[in-house]
C-alpha positions as CSV (number, residue, x, y, z in Angstrom):
1,D,-0.1,-0.1,0.0
2,P,0.8,2.5,2.0
3,L,-1.6,4.7,1.7
4,T,-0.3,8.5,2.3
5,R,-1.6,11.9,2.3
6,L,-0.2,14.6,-0.2
7,E,-2.1,17.4,2.0
8,V,0.3,20.3,1.7
9,E,-2.0,22.6,3.5
10,S,-1.4,23.4,7.3
11,P,-3.9,21.8,10.1
12,A,-6.5,23.9,11.4
13,A,-5.7,26.3,13.8
14,D,-8.1,24.8,16.6
15,A,-7.3,21.2,15.5
16,P,-7.1,19.1,18.7
17,P,-3.5,17.9,19.9
18,V,-2.2,14.5,18.2
19,I,-2.5,11.9,20.7
20,Q,-0.8,8.1,20.8
21,C,-2.4,5.2,21.8
22,K,-3.3,1.6,21.2
23,G,-6.3,0.5,18.8
24,Q,-7.8,-3.1,17.7
25,I,-10.2,-4.4,15.0
26,A,-14.1,-4.3,16.7
27,A,-15.9,-4.6,13.7
28,T,-15.7,-5.0,9.4
29,V,-18.2,-4.7,6.9
30,Q,-17.6,-5.6,3.5
31,L,-19.1,-2.5,1.5
32,T,-17.6,-3.6,-2.2
33,H,-15.1,-6.3,-3.8
34,D,-12.0,-4.3,-2.8
35,I,-13.3,-1.3,-0.1
36,L,-13.5,-2.5,3.6
37,Q,-15.5,-0.8,6.6
38,V,-13.4,-0.9,9.5
39,S,-14.0,-0.1,12.8
40,I,-11.5,-0.4,15.3
41,E,-11.7,0.2,19.2
42,L,-9.1,2.9,20.7
43,D,-8.0,3.2,24.5
44,K,-8.4,6.6,24.3
45,A,-10.6,8.7,23.2
46,A,-9.2,10.7,20.0
47,K,-10.7,14.5,19.1
48,F,-10.5,15.3,15.4
49,I,-12.1,18.0,13.1
50,A,-14.2,16.1,10.4
51,G,-11.7,15.1,7.4
52,Q,-8.8,14.7,9.0
53,Y,-7.1,11.4,9.0
54,I,-5.2,8.6,11.2
55,N,-2.1,7.2,11.5
56,I,-1.9,3.7,12.0
57,A,1.1,0.8,12.7
58,Y,2.1,-2.2,14.2
59,E,5.5,-4.7,14.6
60,G,6.2,-5.8,11.2
61,L,4.5,-3.3,9.0
62,P,7.2,-1.7,6.7
63,A,5.5,1.8,7.1
64,P,2.5,3.7,8.8
65,R,-0.7,3.6,7.2
66,N,-3.0,6.7,7.0
67,Y,-6.6,6.8,6.6
68,S,-9.5,9.3,7.1
69,F,-11.7,9.4,9.4
70,A,-15.4,8.4,8.1
71,D,-17.6,9.2,11.1
72,A,-18.3,13.1,12.1
73,P,-16.2,14.0,15.4
74,E,-18.1,13.9,18.6
75,R,-17.4,17.0,21.3
76,E,-16.1,14.5,23.9
77,G,-13.9,12.0,21.3
78,R,-14.6,9.3,19.5
79,S,-13.0,5.9,20.9
80,L,-15.0,3.8,18.7
81,V,-13.8,5.1,14.8
82,K,-14.5,4.1,11.5
83,F,-12.8,3.9,8.1
84,F,-13.2,2.9,4.4
85,I,-10.2,1.0,3.6
86,R,-9.3,0.2,-0.1
87,K,-7.5,-3.4,-0.8
88,V,-4.1,-3.1,-2.6
89,P,-3.3,-5.4,-4.6
90,G,0.1,-7.1,-2.9
91,G,-0.1,-4.5,0.0
92,A,1.3,-5.5,3.1
93,F,-1.2,-3.9,5.3
94,T,-4.6,-4.4,3.0
95,E,-3.8,-8.0,2.2
96,A,-3.8,-9.2,5.5
97,L,-6.7,-6.9,7.0
98,F,-9.1,-8.4,3.8
99,A,-8.1,-11.7,5.0
100,G,-8.7,-11.2,8.4
101,E,-5.5,-11.6,9.9
102,L,-5.4,-8.4,11.5
103,K,-8.3,-8.9,14.3
104,A,-6.1,-9.8,17.2
105,V,-3.3,-7.3,16.4
106,R,-3.1,-4.6,18.7
107,F,-2.5,-0.9,16.7
108,D,-0.3,2.0,17.5
109,I,-2.4,5.0,16.5
110,S,-1.3,8.6,16.5
111,A,-4.7,11.0,15.7
112,P,-5.2,13.7,14.5
113,Y,-3.7,14.8,11.1
114,G,-4.4,16.8,7.8
115,G,-5.9,20.0,6.6
116,F,-8.7,18.7,4.9
117,Y,-11.8,20.4,7.0
118,L,-14.6,22.2,6.3
119,R,-13.8,26.3,5.6
120,P,-16.4,28.7,7.2
121,G,-18.4,30.6,5.4
122,S,-21.8,30.4,3.0
123,S,-20.4,29.4,-0.5
124,P,-21.8,26.5,-2.0
125,M,-20.2,23.5,-1.9
126,I,-18.9,21.0,-5.1
127,C,-17.8,18.1,-3.3
128,I,-16.2,15.4,-5.4
129,A,-15.5,11.7,-4.1
130,G,-13.6,8.6,-5.6
131,G,-13.3,5.3,-3.9
132,S,-13.0,4.9,-0.2
133,G,-11.9,9.0,-1.2
134,L,-15.9,9.4,0.5
135,A,-14.8,8.7,3.7
136,P,-13.6,12.2,4.7
137,L,-16.2,13.9,2.5
138,L,-19.0,12.0,4.7
139,S,-16.6,13.0,7.7
140,L,-17.3,16.4,6.6
141,L,-21.1,16.3,5.5
142,E,-22.0,14.6,8.5
143,D,-20.6,17.3,10.7
144,A,-22.1,19.9,8.8
145,R,-25.2,18.8,9.2
146,F,-25.2,17.9,12.7
147,K,-24.6,21.8,12.7
148,R,-27.1,22.6,10.8
149,I,-24.7,24.7,8.2
150,K,-26.7,26.3,5.6
151,R,-25.2,25.9,2.3
152,P,-26.0,24.5,-1.3
153,C,-24.3,21.5,-1.6
154,A,-23.6,18.9,-4.8
155,L,-21.6,15.7,-3.8
156,L,-20.6,13.7,-7.2
157,F,-19.7,10.1,-6.3
158,G,-17.5,8.8,-8.9
159,A,-17.1,4.8,-8.9
160,R,-16.5,2.2,-11.9
161,T,-19.9,0.4,-11.8
162,Q,-23.4,-0.4,-9.8
163,A,-21.2,-2.7,-7.6
164,D,-18.4,-0.3,-6.5
165,L,-21.0,2.4,-5.0
166,Y,-22.0,2.3,-1.1
167,A,-22.9,4.4,1.7
168,I,-26.1,5.2,-0.4
169,E,-28.3,5.4,2.7
170,Q,-26.4,7.0,4.6
171,I,-25.4,10.2,1.5
172,E,-29.9,10.0,1.1
173,S,-30.0,10.7,5.1
174,I,-27.2,13.9,5.1
175,A,-29.4,15.0,2.0
176,N,-32.7,14.6,3.6
177,A,-32.0,16.6,6.5
178,W,-29.7,19.0,5.0
179,T,-31.1,23.0,5.6
180,D,-30.4,24.3,2.2
181,Q,-30.4,22.5,-1.4
182,F,-28.3,19.4,-1.7
183,V,-27.6,17.3,-4.6
184,F,-26.2,13.8,-5.4
185,L,-24.8,12.4,-8.2
186,P,-23.4,9.3,-8.2
187,V,-21.3,8.9,-11.9
188,L,-20.5,5.4,-13.0
189,S,-17.1,5.0,-15.3
190,H,-17.3,1.3,-16.6
191,E,-20.8,0.2,-16.1
192,A,-22.1,-2.2,-19.0
193,A,-24.1,-0.6,-21.2
194,D,-26.9,-3.3,-21.2
195,T,-27.5,-2.9,-17.8
196,D,-30.7,-1.2,-15.8
197,W,-28.4,1.6,-14.6
198,K,-30.3,4.7,-15.8
199,G,-27.6,7.6,-14.0
200,A,-25.0,9.3,-15.1
201,R,-21.8,7.8,-17.2
202,G,-18.5,8.8,-17.7
203,L,-15.8,10.6,-15.8
204,V,-17.1,12.0,-12.4
205,T,-15.7,15.6,-13.1
206,E,-17.6,16.1,-16.5
207,F,-20.9,16.3,-14.3
208,V,-19.7,19.7,-12.3
209,E,-21.2,22.5,-14.1
210,D,-25.3,21.8,-13.7
211,V,-25.2,19.9,-11.0
212,L,-26.3,22.9,-8.5
213,P,-29.3,24.3,-10.8
214,G,-29.7,28.1,-10.1
215,V,-26.1,28.2,-8.2
216,D,-23.3,30.6,-9.4
217,I,-20.6,27.6,-9.6
218,A,-17.8,30.3,-9.7
219,S,-18.4,31.2,-6.2
220,A,-18.3,27.8,-4.8
221,D,-15.3,26.2,-2.9
222,G,-14.6,22.3,-4.0
223,Y,-13.8,20.1,-1.5
224,M,-12.3,16.7,-3.5
225,C,-10.9,13.6,-2.2
226,G,-10.1,10.4,-4.6
227,P,-7.3,9.1,-6.5
228,P,-4.6,11.8,-8.1
229,G,-5.9,11.4,-11.5
230,M,-9.5,12.3,-10.4
231,I,-7.9,15.3,-8.2
232,D,-5.7,16.6,-11.1
233,A,-8.7,16.4,-13.5
234,G,-11.8,18.0,-11.1
235,I,-8.9,20.9,-10.2
236,A,-9.1,21.5,-14.2
237,K,-12.6,21.4,-14.4
238,L,-13.6,23.6,-11.4
239,T,-11.0,26.3,-12.1
240,A,-12.3,26.3,-15.9
241,L,-15.8,27.3,-14.4
242,G,-14.2,30.1,-12.8
243,I,-13.5,28.8,-9.3
244,D,-10.5,30.0,-7.5
245,L,-7.4,27.9,-7.0
246,E,-7.5,28.8,-3.4
247,S,-11.3,28.1,-2.9
248,I,-10.6,24.3,-3.7
249,Y,-9.4,21.8,-1.0
250,Y,-8.6,18.2,-1.7
251,D,-7.1,15.1,-0.4
252,K,-5.1,12.6,-2.7
253,F,-5.5,9.7,-2.0
254,T,-2.2,7.4,-3.0
255,D,-0.5,3.9,-2.9
256,Q,2.6,2.1,-4.4
257,S,0.9,2.6,-7.8
258,H,0.6,5.7,-7.9
259,A,4.3,6.2,-6.0
260,A,5.6,3.7,-8.8
261,K,4.4,6.3,-11.6
262,M,5.5,9.3,-10.1
263,P,9.0,11.1,-11.6
């Protein structure tokens, strides 16, 4: 694997201090063929800002792994935390995780980290997720829902096929409770032509322009989490639509396959 963050922005000024603790897998749920929902019980409650991530290590793992919280934070912190983890073929951590070999392992945990979080204001929000990049956006949107934040919002979720979609009920619950316009648009890039899918097909970044009817897209803030190619395409699309680069916030999810392509 390792799953790393290429986040270059400083953490929020009011981010909780980093803590060190132990953790163990409490439950797993297979969401898709290559994404596992993993709940970890911590021996110390972790405080974090929605959108931040955790550092996981254990003896024998060549390098720590970083995964974004998929939960909204709680005032007193969370001792049971949830993540969406994508299987990386040949990955030292995820191969063992998906095989069920890490259930008894005591992880060394440190958290929180990262500068991906919801900026204050009333600007419309264009959120784009790909694969396990849905985790920090769900954390951010759940937290915004609990706080009754009133901003037009679109969540575009890019996946290959219908079988790669997940957390749909949770997203619909967020949409139903949102205090302003909320549009959820799943986009499939490799869905077979002869299936019953009636929704959007193609690259998720192609559907940004008209996703929020009546909203000036150029006035929006962009929030994106997913693979590097999607992030790069999203930045190009959003800036072409008039959104300032300084108003685009993202978290690139990379693994060893992406690292091998970097110069």
